[in-house]
N, C-alpha and C positions, 0 to 999 in steps of 0.2 A: 504494500500500500504506500502511496505517496500522498501527502496532504499539502494543500496550498493555502496559504494565508495571504490575502490580497488587501492592501490598504490603498484607497484611491481618493482623488478629488476631481470633481468636475469644475473646470475653469471656464467662467463666462457661459455656463450652460445650466446653471442651478435650477432654472424654471422647468427643466426636463428631468429632474431627479427621479420623480415617481415613475416615469416611463422607463428610465434607465434601470431602476431597481427591478421593475417587472421583467425587463429584458434579461437581466442577470439570473433572476429566479427561474425563468423559463429555460435557461441554459444549465440549471442544476446547482447554481451557487446558493449558499445560505448566508444571510446577513447575521452578523454576530449581535449579541444582546448588549445594549448600552454603549457600544463603541461605534461612533459615527463612521460610516463608509468603510467598514472592515468586513470582508467576506471570506468564506472558506469553501473549499471544494475538495472532495476526496476521490482519488483514483484508486479504487479498490484492488484492481488486478495489476497495478503497475509495480515494476521491480525497481527498488532503490539502488540496485547494483548495476543498473544499465544507464550509461550516459545518454544513449539515444532516447530513452524514455523521458529524461529531463528535458531534452531539446524539444521533443514532441509536446510536452506540457507547456513549455515556454511559448512555443508557436501557437498552441491552443489559446493561451491567455491573450497573446497579441491579436490573433484573428478574431476572437470574441469581442475584444474592445474596439477593433477596427470596424467590425460588423455593426456594433452598437452605434459607433460614431457616424457611420454612413446612413444607417436606418433612421436615426434620431436627429441627424444634422448637428451633432455636438461640436462645440468649438475646440475643446481640448480636454484630455484626460491625463492626469499625472498619477503614477502608481508605483508602489513598491510591492514585491511579492517574496514570500519565503516558501521554498519547496523542500519537503523532507518527509521522513516517515515517523518522526517523533510526534507525540501527542501534543495538541494545543493546550495551553493553560488559559484560564480566565480568572482574574483576581480583581479585587477592589481594595483600595486603601481608604479607611475611614476611622474617625475618632470613636473609640469605645471606652467609656468610663475615664475620659480625659486623656487617653493615650491613643496615638495613631497605630492602627494594626492592619494587617493584611487578612482578607477574607476570600474564600472561594465564592464564585458566582457562576451562573450558567453561561456557557459560551453563546448559545443560541436562545432566542425567545422560546419560552415553554408554552 
């Protein structure tokens, strides 16, 4: 399995955000909970030992975002992505009894 964590921003295309989110969901991406514009996608049958697999995933990310840009006439998307087979973590920092602490939180909306 290879997991992808994608963080992105729409530049000068904010009014198309809902349509863009719907596009990503249709492509199998899941929006994370409480973290703006962070998405995940899992490639269940992908081998992390194969460099060609990583290249195919990178090309899939690129083609997905280009397709969204063309279809929705987006001005610009900037993004960073992390590819790997390690599990994602979701944490929150908040004050508890006067001390800031780290807590687990769901990665995706429940």
